[in-house]
NUZA-976379 format. One line per 8 residues: their letters; for each residue y negated, x negated, z of N, C-alpha, C. Coordinates in steps of 0.02 Angstrom, whole numbers, plus 50000, padded with zeros to 5 digits. Each point is the difference from the previous one (the first is absolute). Example, Ala and Ser with C-alpha at 12.3 -4.5 7.8 and 13.67 -1.06 7.14 Angstrom:
AS> 50284/49340/50390/49941/50045/50000/49940/49955/50000; 49947/50018/49964/49941/49958/50003/49945/50039/50037
END
This chain:
MTLKINLI> 50060/49959/50000/49940/50041/50000/49937/49956/50000; 49998/49949/50043/49942/49956/50003/49990/49964/49934; 50054/49978/49969/49994/49966/49935/49971/50047/49948; 50021/50063/50001/49974/50049/49953/49925/50011/50010; 49978/50006/50063/49929/50009/50014/49961/49939/49979; 50026/49940/50013/49967/49938/49979/49993/49996/49925; 50052/50020/49964/49997/50000/49927/49948/50049/49974; 49996/50059/50031/49951/50050/49980/49930/49973/50013
LYYLILLS> 49989/49971/50059/49934/49972/50016/49981/49945/49951; 50048/49956/49985/49988/49946/49953/49980/50028/49932; 50036/50050/49977/49985/50032/49936/49930/50030/50000; 49982/50036/50054/49934/50031/50004/49944/49948/50000; 50010/49946/50036/49950/49947/50002/49992/49969/49931; 50055/49985/49967/49998/49971/49933/49964/50047/49952; 50018/50065/50004/49968/50050/49957/49925/50004/50013; 49981/49997/50063/49929/50003/50019/49962/49941/49970
FFSIGCQT> 50026/49939/50008/49965/49942/49974/49998/50001/49923; 50054/50023/49969/50001/50005/49928/49948/50050/49976; 49996/50058/50033/49953/50051/49978/49928/49979/50010; 49986/49959/50051/49933/49976/50012/49977/49956/49942; 50045/49960/49975/49983/49954/49946/49996/50033/49932; 50014/50064/49996/50002/50034/49935/49934/50033/49981; 49946/49983/50032/49935/50028/49980/49976/49963/49938; 49971/50036/49954/49972/49968/49941/49924/50007/50001
FNRKSEKK> 49966/49952/49972/49927/50000/50000/49977/50002/49927; 49944/50033/49990/49973/50009/49933/49924/49994/50004; 49968/49962/49955/49927/49994/50000/49971/50061/49964; 49950/50031/50032/49967/50056/49969/49929/50002/50026; 49951/50000/49955/49929/50000/50018/49983/49942/50047; 50028/49941/49986/49988/49939/50038/50018/50007/50073; 50042/50047/50020/50024/50008/50068/50076/50002/49998; 50031/49969/50051/50073/50007/50004/50015/50069/50029
RLEYSPKT> 50048/50032/49971/50019/50066/50022/50076/50003/50001; 50028/50030/50051/50073/50006/50004/50023/50055/49954; 50051/49986/49961/50030/50050/49957/50067/50019/50030; 50013/50064/50006/50062/50023/50031/50041/50040/49950; 50063/49990/50005/50048/50042/49964/50058/50008/50048; 50045/50047/49987/50057/50008/50046/50039/49935/50012; 50000/49954/49952/50038/49939/50008/49963/49946/50039; 49934/50007/50010/49961/49948/50033/49971/50021/50067
IPLITYIT> 50019/50058/50026/49973/50023/50063/50034/49962/50057; 49960/49966/50042/50030/49964/50056/50022/50048/50054; 50052/49982/50036/50024/50041/50055/49958/49988/50062; 49979/49937/50010/49962/49981/50059/49939/49960/49979; 49943/50014/50032/49942/49958/49992/49980/49973/50068; 49968/49943/50001/49979/49968/50061/49924/50003/50003; 49974/50032/50051/49928/50009/50009/49977/49950/50052; 49946/49965/49986/49972/49952/50047/49959/50037/50053
YDSTRNNR> 50012/49984/50062/49963/50030/50056/49926/49981/49995; 49958/50049/50008/49927/49991/50001/49975/50040/50059; 49977/49966/50052/49981/50034/50063/49943/50050/49989; 49959/49991/49949/49946/50047/49988/50025/50063/49966; 50056/49995/49965/50026/50057/49963/50060/50032/50033; 50044/49961/50028/50065/50025/50024/50003/50005/50076; 49943/50009/50034/50001/49999/50072/50034/50061/50031; 50014/50053/49963/50036/50056/50028/50075/49984/50007
KYNKGYPA> 50024/49954/49960/50070/49981/50005/50011/49949/50056; 49954/49952/50004/50002/49949/50052/49929/49988/50025; 49991/49999/50065/49934/49988/50028/49980/49927/49996; 50047/49955/50014/49984/49929/50001/50058/49961/49970; 49984/49944/49971/50051/49957/49971/49971/49963/49941; 50043/49960/49968/49978/49967/49939/50057/50002/49950; 49985/49994/49936/50050/50009/49947/50059/49952/50007; 50058/50024/49981/50061/49959/50001/50038/50010/49935
QITITDSI> 50042/49952/49983/50042/50004/49941/50069/50026/50019; 50033/50032/49954/50068/50024/50011/50048/49954/49963; 50046/49971/50037/50049/49954/49970/50062/50039/49978; 50045/49966/49967/50063/50031/49980/50039/50021/50062; 50001/49957/50050/50035/50017/50063/49968/50062/50032; 49934/50003/49999/49965/50059/50026/50021/50062/49960; 50004/49995/49935/50018/50057/49957/50069/50027/50018; 50047/49955/50013/50067/50022/50019/49998/50037/50067
QIESLLMT> 49962/49973/50047/49994/50033/50065/49964/50067/49994; 49949/50003/49958/49963/50063/49989/50048/50053/49973; 50039/49982/49949/50047/50048/49970/50049/50026/50052; 50026/49954/50040/50049/50019/50051/49969/50049/50051; 49941/49983/50026/49968/50044/50049/49978/50066/49968; 49977/49998/49939/49981/50062/49965/50060/50046/49990; 50056/49971/49980/50061/50040/49990/50024/50030/50067; 49996/49962/50053/50020/50025/50067/49955/50058/50021
CLAKYNIF> 49935/49991/49991/49951/50052/50018/50014/50064/49961; 50010/49994/49935/50010/50060/49958/50067/50033/50015; 50051/49961/50015/50065/50029/50018/49993/50044/50062; 49965/49976/50050/49989/50039/50061/49958/50062/49985; 49948/49991/49962/49956/50056/49982/50040/50053/49962; 50039/49979/49951/50037/50047/49959/50053/50039/50038; 50029/49971/50052/50049/50037/50041/49966/50060/50032; 49942/49989/50029/49962/50054/50031/49980/50053/49948
EERYYDEL> 49973/49977/49943/49976/50046/49949/50057/50040/49967; 50057/49969/49992/50057/50036/49971/50024/50056/50047; 50001/49985/50065/50018/50051/50049/49950/50058/49998; 49936/49983/49996/49948/50051/49997/50008/50043/49937; 50013/49968/49943/50011/50036/49937/50059/50048/50007; 50056/49974/50028/50060/50041/50008/49987/50060/50046; 49962/49990/50054/49983/50055/50045/49959/50053/49964; 49951/49979/49961/49959/50048/49963/50041/50039/49950
KTKQPLLD> 50044/49966/49964/50042/50034/49950/50048/50049/50033; 50025/49983/50059/50046/50044/50036/49963/50062/50026; 49941/49990/50030/49962/50055/50029/49968/50044/49947; 49980/49970/49944/49966/50037/49946/50029/49981/49932; 50060/50024/49985/50034/49979/49938/49963/50017/49936; 49955/50049/50001/49963/50019/49940/49937/49959/49991; 49983/49958/50049/49941/49958/49996/50008/49950/49943; 49949/49994/49958/50002/49956/49942/49977/49930/50020
IYKENFII> 50045/49960/50028/49984/49932/50021/50048/49951/49969; 49978/49938/49993/50040/49949/49968/50009/49940/50046; 50059/49973/50002/50015/49945/50044/49955/49939/49988; 49983/49987/49937/49958/49942/49984/49930/50006/50030; 49980/50060/50022/49936/50008/50034/50005/49984/50074; 50060/49983/50022/50012/49984/50070/50020/49927/50009; 50051/49980/49963/50024/49931/50008/49962/49953/49953; 49999/49937/50018/49965/49949/49960/50051/49956/49967
TLSRYKRQ> 49999/49999/49933/50042/49956/49960/49954/49946/49973; 50006/49940/50026/49952/49946/49987/49991/49985/49926; 50052/50010/49960/49995/49984/49929/49948/50042/49963; 49977/50055/50030/49949/50043/49970/49929/49974/50009; 49992/49948/50041/49934/49980/50023/49976/49933/49972; 49934/49997/49989/49966/49936/49990/49976/49979/50069; 49991/49934/50009/49981/49976/50066/49943/49951/49997; 49959/50002/50051/49946/49952/50010/50013/49965/50067
YMAIINPQ> 49998/49934/50000/50010/49961/50061/49935/49963/50015; 49980/50003/50063/49942/49962/50022/50020/49963/50064; 49999/49934/49998/50022/49959/50057/49941/49969/50036; 50007/49996/50067/49950/49967/50041/50034/49959/50054; 49961/49955/50028/50019/49968/50063/49956/50033/50052; 50031/50033/50049/49961/50036/50050/49972/49953/50053; 49959/50024/50046/49970/49956/50051/50051/49964/50044; 50062/50025/50004/50052/49968/50038/50037/49946/49960
GEKEVWIN> 49979/49990/49937/50032/49950/49957/50063/50025/49967; 50012/50066/49999/50060/50029/49971/49985/50026/49930; 50049/49992/49956/49991/50026/49931/50021/50073/49998; 49953/50041/49975/50013/50071/49992/49988/50021/49928; 50035/50052/49978/49992/50025/49932/49990/50075/50002; 49946/50024/49969/49990/50071/49990/50031/50018/49934; 50044/50050/50000/50035/50021/49939/49977/50071/49983; 49974/50008/49940/49975/50065/49977/50044/50020/49941
CFCTHWNE> 50032/50058/50005/50046/50023/49947/49976/50067/49972; 50006/50007/49934/49980/50062/49968/50039/50009/49935; 50009/50063/49981/50041/50014/49941/49959/50025/49941; 49936/49984/50000/49957/50017/49943/49995/49940/49953; 49963/50007/49946/49993/49946/49951/49950/49947/50025; 50012/49939/49978/49953/49945/50014/49939/50007/49956; 49946/49972/50021/49944/49987/49956/49972/49932/50018; 49949/49977/49965/49973/49933/50011/49977/49989/50072
IDIHYPVE> 49970/50049/50030/49974/49993/50068/50057/49992/50050; 50055/50035/49990/50057/49997/50046/50029/49931/50007; 49991/49958/49950/50026/49933/50002/49961/49957/50050; 49938/50018/50012/49956/49958/50042/49978/50032/50066; 50001/50067/50004/49974/50034/50059/50052/50051/50024; 50000/50013/50066/50048/50050/50027/49989/50069/49971; 50055/50034/49985/49998/50070/49978/49995/50042/50063; 49949/50042/50004/49991/50044/50058/49991/50070/49974
VSDGGNCF> 50040/50046/50026/49995/50070/49981/50008/50044/50061; 49978/50062/49994/50013/50050/50052/50056/50044/49975; 50043/50020/50045/50057/50044/49984/50049/49965/49953; 50035/50038/49959/50047/49971/49953/50072/49998/50024; 50011/50019/50063/50068/50000/50027/50031/49931/50000; 50066/49999/49996/50035/49936/50005/49993/49957/49937; 49959/50021/49954/49984/49958/49942/49956/49941/50021; 49972/50004/50060/49957/49948/50026/50019/49985/50072
FNLKINLS> 50017/49938/50013/50013/49979/50069/49983/49927/50008; 49988/49980/50062/49986/49930/50014/50025/49982/50069; 50008/49936/50013/50022/49976/50064/49979/49928/50007; 50008/49974/50060/49986/49930/50013/50064/49966/50022; 50006/49937/49981/50057/49958/50020/49972/49937/50032; 50026/49984/50058/49983/49937/50033/50058/49953/49985; 49989/49953/49955/50053/49954/49980/50018/49951/50056; 49952/49982/50040/50012/49953/50055/50046/50030/50052
KGIYYHMM> 49993/50065/50013/50041/50034/50050/50061/50035/49968; 49999/50008/49934/50055/50033/49966/50003/50075/50014; 49941/50032/50002/49998/50071/50015/49956/50037/49949; 50010/50065/49995/49956/50042/49961/49968/50051/50047; 49942/50025/49982/49965/50048/50042/49947/50037/49959; 49971/50051/50030/49947/50040/49970/50019/50028/49931; 50060/50025/49993/50017/50033/49937/49964/50067/49998; 49966/50012/49944/49962/50062/49992/50016/50029/49931
VNGDA> 50026/50060/50000/50013/50036/49938/49947/50054/49993; 49970/50004/49940/49947/50049/49990/50026/50071/50008; 49955/50045/50019/50018/50070/50006/49990/50036/49934; 50019/50063/49999/49991/50042/49940/49937/50041/50010; 49966/50013/49945/49939/50041/50004/50018/50073/50006
END
């Protein structure tokens, strides 16, 4: 079982790094502009921490880089977090379907399947000297701004969620899934 999980994590990390490198650039009106097609959309982007802009995610700290080792740990903690979240949500879905069988609800609106999401990672070193990563996930389309700045929306249900991971402590916390309007 552990070998299978390690292989899955290895595959996801490899896929993430490959997809990041698949962005193409095109000159237009003397400005570089990102061109996207279904084959060049990155799965993960890395956003640099800017205390003047991103202070709602972190109050204090300074920018940090994410290493390959960090990426493996992030994937592992993210998968653990979502597995626990999905257990609760699947039970809730089953209860609703049992109590109200005519209710028009879909399981994918409850559980989170990570392959549906694009991700933004922002890493910092906090005042205690620990490396932390804010992970922002969403299932909408990318645009040029999303590559450089955090996507922030109101509502949207489980199509938008974020959490923080403390790599130094090996924990995740502050998972927040958007509500429905």
